[in-house]
C-alpha positions, -999 to 999 in steps of 0.1 A, spaced: 141 -796 110 125 -775 138 91 -758 137 110 -726 139 130 -733 108 100 -745 89 82 -711 99 113 -692 84 113 -711 52 76 -707 48 79 -668 54 105 -667 28 84 -686 3 56 -662 10 80 -632 3 92 -649 -30 56 -654 -41 48 -618 -36 79 -607 -55 71 -632 -84 34 -616 -83 49 -581 -85 73 -590 -113 44 -608 -134 21 -577 -130 51 -553 -140 58 -575 -170 20 -575 -179 21 -536 -179 49 -537 -205 31 -563 -224 2 -538 -227 25 -511 -237 39 -534 -265 3 -542 -276 -5 -504 -280 26 -500 -302 17 -531 -322 -19 -519 -327 -6 -485 -340 17 -501 -364 -9 -528 -374 15 -555 -364 4 -591 -355 1 -597 -316 16 -631 -317 52 -634 -328 64 -671 -328 101 -662 -337 100 -636 -307 87 -663 -284 113 -688 -294 140 -663 -289 128 -653 -253 125 -691 -245 161 -697 -256 173 -668 -236 155 -680 -205 166 -716 -207 202 -706 -214 202 -688 -180 185 -717 -162 207 -731 -135 181 -755 -121 168 -773 -101 139 -770 -127 144 -789 -160 143 -766 -191 110 -784 -203 95 -773 -169 108 -738 -173 95 -735 -208 61 -747 -198 58 -721 -172 69 -692 -193 47 -704 -223 17 -700 -198 30 -665 -189 32 -657 -228 -2 -671 -234 -17 -650 -206 1 -619 -218 -12 -624 -255 -49 -627 -241 -42 -595 -222 -33 -577 -252 -64 -591 -272 -86 -581 -244 -73 -546 -245 -78 -545 -282 -115 -561 -281 -129 -532 -262 -165 -536 -249 -189 -531 -278 -211 -500 -278 -242 -523 -279 -230 -542 -249 -241 -540 -213 -206 -531 -202 -209 -499 -221 -245 -491 -210 -262 -509 -181 -296 -495 -185 -321 -508 -214 -323 -486 -246 -359 -475 -251 -368 -466 -287 -397 -441 -292 -416 -446 -325 -446 -423 -326 -454 -429 -290 -445 -466 -290 -418 -472 -264 -401 -502 -276 -381 -518 -248 -401 -504 -219 -409 -538 -207 -443 -541 -224 -450 -562 -254 -450 -545 -288 -461 -559 -321 -451 -555 -358 -478 -568 -381 -484 -565 -419 -482 -582 -452 -450 -599 -464 -451 -576 -495 -468 -544 -505 -490 -554 -535 -516 -526 -536 -530 -496 -516 -562 -516 -509 -544 -547 -496 -522 -526 -472 -551 -505 -460 -572 -536 -452 -545 -550 -430 -537 -514 -415 -575 -512 -405 -572 -545 -387 -539 -537 -370 -553 -503 -359 -584 -521 -345 -561 -540 -322 -543 -511 -308 -512 -519 -327 -489 -490 -338 -462 -506 -359 -471 -516 -397 -447 -537 -417 -446 -543 -454 -421 -554 -480 -413 -529 -508 -379 -541 -518 -380 -580 -515 -347 -598 -518 -358 -633 -529 -339 -667 -533 -349 -668 -569 -344 -639 -593 -378 -648 -610 -398 -643 -578 -418 -610 -570 -392 -585 -560 -415 -558 -545 -428 -526 -559 -399 -506 -547 -404 -469 -541 -440 -472 -552 -444 -496 -523 -429 -472 -499 -453 -445 -510 -483 -467 -504 -469 -476 -470 -465 -440 -462 -500 -430 -475 -517 -458 -455 -497 -452 -423 -508 -414 -424 -544 -424 -429 -544 -446 -400 -518 -430 -377 -495 -460 -378 -458 -462 -378 -443 -479 -408 -413 -504 -411 -399 -518 -443 -368 -534 -455 -341 -514 -474 -315 -535 -493 -294 -508 -511 -274 -482 -493 -282 -457 -520 -320 -462 -510 -315 -453 -474 -317 -415 -479 -351 -416 -497 -363 -444 -471 -361 -417 -444 -388 -397 -460 -412 -428 -460 -403 -449 -430 -403 -447 -393 -382 -477 -389 -357 -490 -413 -354 -529 -414 -323 -546 -425 -331 -581 -434 -315 -614 -427 -297 -616 -461 -282 -581 -456 -271 -585 -420 -234 -583 -431 -240 -560 -458 -215 -535 -441 -220 -505 -464 -258 -509 -459 -251 -510 -420 -229 -480 -421 -256 -461 -443 -282 -469 -417 -259 -458 -388 -255 -424 -406 -291 -415 -404 -313 -405 -375 -339 -432 -379 -345 -463 -357 -333 -496 -374 -347 -531 -370 -317 -554 -376 -326 -591 -384 -302 -620 -375 -287 -635 -405 -298 -672 -413 -264 -686 -405 -251 -659 -382 -237 -664 -346 -249 -642 -319 -214 -626 -319 -217 -618 -357 -251 -605 -351 -241 -580 -322 -212 -570 -343 -234 -562 -372 -255 -539 -347 -221 -525 -337 -215 -512 -374 -247 -491 -370 -241 -479 -335 -204 -469 -342 -218 -445 -368 -239 -426 -342 -273 -442 -345 -281 -460 -313 -318 -466 -319 -315 -503 -330 -339 -531 -325 -326 -567 -328 -347 -592 -343 -343 -631 -340 -359 -646 -370 -346 -682 -368 -313 -698 -381 -307 -724 -407 -302 -760 -394 -308 -795 -407 -344 -795 -395 -370 -793 -422 -402 -793 -402 -401 -755 -401 -387 -730 -424 -360 -721 -400 -351 -731 -366 -362 -704 -340 -333 -699 -316 -354 -689 -286 -323 -689 -263 -310 -660 -283 -336 -636 -267 -322 -638 -231 -286 -639 -244 -292 -608 -264 -311 -591 -235 -283 -599 -210 -253 -590 -232 -267 -560 -249 -289 -531 -238 -310 -531 -271 -346 -542 -274 -351 -576 -289 -379 -588 -310 -390 -623 -323 -402 -628 -360 -423 -658 -356 -434 -658 -393 -400 -663 -409 -386 -685 -382 -414 -711 -386 -429 -706 -419 -460 -721 -405 -493 -704 -397 -502 -732 -370 -469 -723 -352 -472 -685 -349 -492 -683 -317 -473 -709 -296 -439 -695 -307 -453 -658 -301 -462 -669 -264 -428 -685 -260 -410 -654 -273 -430 -630 -248 -425 -656 -219 -387 -657 -224 -384 -619 -224 -387 -606 -259 -398 -570 -263 -422 -577 -291 -433 -601 -317 -432 -597 -357 -457 -616 -378 -472 -613 -414 -510 -606 -422 -526 -607 -455 -562 -602 -464 -561 -633 -486 -530 -653 -482 -539 -678 -509 -532 -652 -536 -503 -633 -519 -474 -627 -543 -450 -639 -518 -448 -664 -488 -485 -673 -491 -482 -702 -467 -469 -684 -437 -492 -654 -435 -523 -651 -414 -556 -639 -428 -575 -613 -409 -597 -637 -390 -566 -657 -379 -550 -624 -368 -578 -615 -347 -577 -648 -330 -539 -646 -327 -541 -613 -309 -570 -624 -288 -552 -654 -276 -519 -636 -269 -538 -610 -247 -555 -640 -227 -520 -656 -223 -504 -624 -210 -533 -616 -187 -532 -651 -172 -494 -649 -168 -492 -613 -156 
């Protein structure tokens, strides 16, 4: 074979490659149209009977030189790619994703710009026990220039016999103290029916780990014009976490703060295992601010400071931790709450750390 003949054959092959490419893309457009029809009719995307019929038709018309098994393999790859194309069309980018919004969401809460690149802190007792208790913590929080005060009024507990919180009375105490100290209040709501009354008391509605997939609660939070702090479920994947946030934003409320609070693993040295890598992943894949709850992730007072440093170092927008005037007599989670002296040292050390690394 001469060089000229080889060149002719190669040119012919190049032309055929382009024809095949055009036909594959033309087929892909038809596949997308079929996907749209299936979605409207709520049909399954994968139909094994239809695939077998197409393969039989193709191999029946196969005149070689490829064996039928080879032809089946080639077309199965085309079918697989087509199914993935339909699924990609169906899985449109989430509203919480960077694909939908490239710039960071910044949430204004009484002048606190959460997500603006500066560290923010949410501090307060695990549970609201009395006006005096919350006021003592509020005074300490205010003294450190912190704006966000937390406190549990509704406490979902593992045991039904543990302290469940003061309910609406707890919200009233939080609101009273916050007004007196010019603070913003965050507290967990566990019942969709309580969302409406919570709006009158709270500046941020918290949805806790045990309710991350309480979809009716997520929808109710999405229906109000109030920032939501959403905690990751104790066994939730990052995908499940972001989809929980999607429930809120899909109802019109885009003021969402994601909070990593540790996940359940086999490790028993800490209450949960702090998934610190979740912070940069969530920051890359969503436009929402991300905080880290160092109290519930570790369950240990001695680990609060190092994990808070790690959270801020890896890019978290803020840190949440629990403070109690006298943790020894706290009605819930006494072992993991800081007393006022420890809280003062905690904040001083964090400020030093940030100054050194700024």
